[in-house]
C-alpha positions in Angstrom: -0.1 0.3 0.1 1.4 3.1 -0.6 1.7 6.3 1.8 2.7 9.6 1.0 3.0 12.1 3.6 3.1 15.7 1.6 4.6 17.7 4.8 5.8 16.1 7.5 8.3 18.9 8.9 6.3 20.3 11.6 5.7 16.8 13.2 9.3 15.0 12.5 12.4 17.5 12.3 14.4 14.3 12.7 14.0 14.1 16.8 10.8 11.0 15.9 11.3 8.0 14.4 9.4 7.1 10.9 10.1 3.8 11.2 6.5 2.9 12.5 5.0 4.1 9.8 7.2 3.2 7.4 5.9 -0.7 8.2 2.8 -0.6 7.4 3.0 0.8 3.4 5.8 1.6 1.0 6.7 5.2 1.9 7.4 8.8 0.9 7.7 11.5 3.0 8.3 15.0 2.3 8.9 17.7 4.6 6.2 20.1 2.4 5.0 20.0 -0.6 4.0 23.1 -2.4 0.3 23.6 -3.7 2.1 23.0 -7.4 3.4 20.0 -6.4 0.8 17.9 -5.0 -1.1 16.0 -8.0 2.6 14.5 -8.7 3.8 13.5 -5.7 0.0 12.1 -4.5 -0.7 10.1 -7.9 -1.1 6.6 -6.8 -0.9 7.1 -3.0 -3.9 5.0 -1.5 -3.2 7.1 1.8 -2.4 10.6 1.8 -1.4 12.0 4.5 -1.4 16.1 5.2 -1.6 18.5 8.1 -1.5 22.2 6.2 -1.3 21.2 2.9 -4.6 21.9 1.3 -6.8 18.8 -0.8 -9.7 20.5 -2.0 -12.3 18.6 -4.4 -10.5 19.1 -7.7 -7.5 17.5 -6.2 -9.6 14.6 -4.7 -11.5 13.8 -7.8 -8.1 13.3 -10.2 -6.4 10.7 -7.3 -8.3 7.5 -8.4 -6.6 5.3 -5.9 -6.8 7.0 -2.9 -9.0 5.4 -0.2 -7.7 7.0 2.8 -6.6 11.2 4.1 -5.4 11.1 7.3 -5.4 14.6 8.8 -2.2 15.3 11.2 -3.6 17.5 13.4 -7.3 17.8 15.0 -9.0 20.3 12.2 -9.5 18.9 9.7 -11.0 22.3 7.5 -7.6 21.8 5.2 -9.4 18.5 3.5 -12.7 18.9 1.3 -15.0 16.4 3.1 -18.1 16.0 0.8 -15.8 15.0 -1.8 -13.7 12.6 0.0 -17.3 11.1 1.1 -18.4 11.2 -2.7 -15.7 9.0 -2.9 -16.6 7.1 -0.3 -12.4 7.9 0.6 -12.1 7.3 4.7 -10.6 10.9 6.1 -9.3 10.9 10.2 -7.5 13.1 12.2 -6.0 12.8 15.7 -8.0 14.5 18.8 -6.7 15.4 22.1 -2.9 14.5 21.5 -1.5 17.9 22.5 -4.5 19.2 25.2 -1.7 19.6 28.3 0.5 20.9 25.9 -1.2 23.8 24.6 -3.3 24.4 28.6 0.5 24.6 29.5 1.4 27.4 27.0 -1.9 29.1 28.0 0.1 29.5 31.8 3.6 29.9 29.9 2.3 32.8 27.9 0.3 34.5 31.0 3.1 34.4 33.5 5.0 36.1 31.1 2.8 38.8 30.7 2.2 39.1 34.3 5.9 38.9 36.1 7.7 39.9 32.7 10.5 36.9 33.3 12.0 36.8 30.1 12.2 41.2 29.6 14.2 41.5 33.2 16.1 37.9 32.2 17.7 40.3 29.4 18.1 43.4 31.9 20.5 40.6 33.7 22.3 39.6 30.6 22.4 43.4 29.4 24.1 44.4 32.9 20.9 46.5 34.4 21.2 44.5 37.0 25.1 45.0 37.8 25.0 48.3 37.9 22.2 48.7 40.0 22.3 49.9 43.5 19.9 47.7 44.6 19.3 44.3 45.3 16.3 43.9 43.1 15.4 45.3 40.2 11.9 45.8 38.0 11.2 48.2 35.5 7.5 47.4 35.2 4.5 46.3 37.3 4.5 42.8 38.6 1.2 40.8 38.7 -0.3 37.9 41.3 -2.5 35.4 39.8 -3.5 34.4 43.2 -7.5 36.4 43.4 -7.8 36.9 39.7 -11.2 35.9 37.5 -10.2 33.8 34.7 -12.8 33.7 32.2 -12.0 30.5 29.7 -14.4 30.4 26.6 -15.0 26.7 25.4 -14.7 23.7 27.3 -13.4 21.0 25.7 -10.4 19.0 26.7 -8.0 21.9 26.4 -10.0 24.6 28.2 -10.8 21.9 31.1 -7.1 21.3 31.5 -6.3 24.9 31.6 -9.3 25.6 34.4 -7.7 23.2 36.5 -4.4 24.3 36.6 -5.8 27.9 36.9 -7.7 26.9 40.5 -4.2 25.4 41.5 -2.7 29.1 41.0 -5.9 30.4 43.2 -7.5 32.2 40.3 -11.6 32.3 40.0 -12.6 29.9 36.7 -15.1 32.0 34.5 -16.3 29.8 31.9 -18.4 30.4 28.4 -19.3 27.5 26.2 -21.9 26.4 23.3 -22.5 24.0 25.3 -22.9 24.4 29.4 -25.3 21.5 29.9 -22.8 18.6 29.4 -21.2 20.0 32.5 -23.9 19.2 35.0 -21.1 18.7 38.0 -19.1 20.9 37.3 -18.9 22.8 40.9 -15.4 24.8 40.9 -16.4 27.2 37.7 -19.7 29.1 36.7 -21.1 29.5 33.4 -22.0 32.3 31.9 -22.2 34.3 28.4 -19.6 35.2 26.5 -20.4 38.8 26.7 -20.7 39.0 30.8 -17.7 37.1 30.8 -15.5 39.7 29.1 -16.8 42.1 31.1 -15.9 40.1 34.5 -12.9 38.5 33.7 -9.4 40.2 34.5 -7.9 37.1 32.1 -9.7 35.8 29.1 -8.0 32.7 27.8 -9.7 31.5 24.1 -9.8 27.7 24.1 -12.7 27.5 21.5 -12.6 26.1 18.0 -12.7 28.3 14.7 -16.4 28.0 13.6 -18.2 30.6 11.8 -20.0 31.8 14.8 -16.1 32.4 16.6 -14.8 33.8 13.9 -13.8 36.9 14.6 -15.4 36.8 18.4 -13.2 39.2 19.8 -14.3 42.4 17.7 -14.1 46.1 19.0 -16.9 45.7 20.4 -16.9 42.9 22.3 -13.4 44.4 23.9 -15.2 47.9 24.7 -16.7 45.3 27.0 -13.5 44.7 28.6 -12.2 45.6 32.0 -9.5 48.5 31.8 -6.1 46.5 32.1 -7.4 42.9 31.0 -5.4 40.2 29.1 -6.4 38.0 26.8 -4.7 35.2 26.0 -5.3 33.1 22.5 -3.7 29.8 21.8 -7.1 28.4 19.5 -6.9 29.7 16.4 -5.6 33.2 14.5 -9.0 34.1 13.2 -11.1 34.2 17.0 -9.9 37.6 17.4 -9.9 41.1 14.4 -6.0 41.7 14.5 -7.0 45.4 14.0 -9.0 45.7 17.2 -6.8 43.8 19.5 -3.7 46.0 18.2 -5.5 49.3 18.6 -7.4 48.0 21.9 -3.6 47.9 23.3 -2.0 50.9 22.1 -5.1 53.0 23.7 -4.0 50.6 26.6 -8.1 49.6 28.0 -6.9 46.3 27.0 -3.5 45.6 29.6 -2.2 42.5 27.4 -2.3 40.1 25.0 -0.3 37.5 24.3 -0.9 34.6 21.4 0.6 31.7 19.5 -1.4 31.6 16.8 -2.1 34.0 14.1 -4.4 34.9 11.5 -2.3 34.2 8.5 0.9 32.1 9.5 3.1 32.9 9.4 2.6 36.7 9.6 3.0 39.4 7.3 5.8 41.9 8.3 3.6 44.5 8.3 1.1 42.1 10.8 -0.3 45.2 13.5 0.7 43.0 16.4 4.5 42.6 15.6 4.7 46.6 16.1 1.8 46.7 19.3 2.6 47.6 23.0 2.1 44.5 25.6 2.0 41.9 23.3 3.5 38.3 22.6 3.6 36.7 20.3 5.3 32.9 19.8 4.9 30.7 16.2 2.3 28.2 16.4 4.0 26.2 19.5 2.2 25.2 22.0 1.3 22.3 20.2 4.9 20.8 18.9 6.2 19.7 22.4 8.3 15.9 21.9 5.8 14.4 24.1 2.7 15.4 22.2 4.2 15.1 18.7 5.2 11.7 19.5 1.6 11.6 20.6 0.3 12.6 17.2 2.4 10.2 15.2 1.5 7.5 17.4 -2.4 7.8 16.8 -1.5 8.8 13.4 0.2 5.2 12.8 -2.7 3.2 14.5 -5.4 5.3 12.3 -3.4 3.8 9.6 -3.3 0.4 10.5 -7.2 0.5 12.0 -8.1 1.4 8.3 -6.0 -1.6 7.4 -8.0 -3.8 9.5 -10.8 -2.6 8.3 -12.1 -0.7 11.5 -11.1 3.1 11.1 -10.6 5.3 14.0 -10.8 8.9 15.0 -12.7 8.8 11.9 -14.5 12.8 10.6 -15.6 11.3 7.2 
């Protein structure tokens, strides 16, 4: 069985082992594939694996041997699912592999906003502490989390882990989710609507999926509801926010800080408004990419293929 992986570099840049995948068939593994290269590389593939390479209806239609598409991620928006269903092509994804890592990143970003660890470390390296007359040096406000209110938008695996960590820091937790009825036994957080959450939270963490309803969830009107100095963290999807509106809120200082691991365009344009905004921390979409999460991802990809080959597909989305 011919297996083609179109863009394997972000999953495995050399620190993981492809051998278990290669044992499932004749493999062609490409680090990256441009749009113009997809058809040539995918010809003859029965199993096609993609992370971010788009497989649209036109592409699927001209791959007659294709029987299975494996998405190396949770989101499957890169695949035309209707076209796959029309051909009875199995499509699978990898849910939940990075929940712990992404929840960890939420607090890495939050702690950087509140304690400015990287900034103060740089002051030490640049000699500012050595030249300082006092034993303690700080040139920016430092904020304690205990007693503050964290609002979590989205309460899936990641949102629930964020809430669990938040309580260990002494944070009060508010949650906005499309289905609060799914958590009848939850007693350690308060479920409220998203507008109230934006009005009452000191810190807001976006952990919801990108849908038509959540696109531009954070816009000028909603930002006008936030408390002066509130912090916003986005480890969900870039298009959950209006980047111009967030940059303006930072410039006007009614948003106290923004930290994100995702952007609308990835990589971003050099003139993106957020790259020059004050009190703004951007990391290059790395929350999912711990060694542990990537190994878990690869293991599930391999298990998905093995299950398909055995006639019992798992993690099927189409």
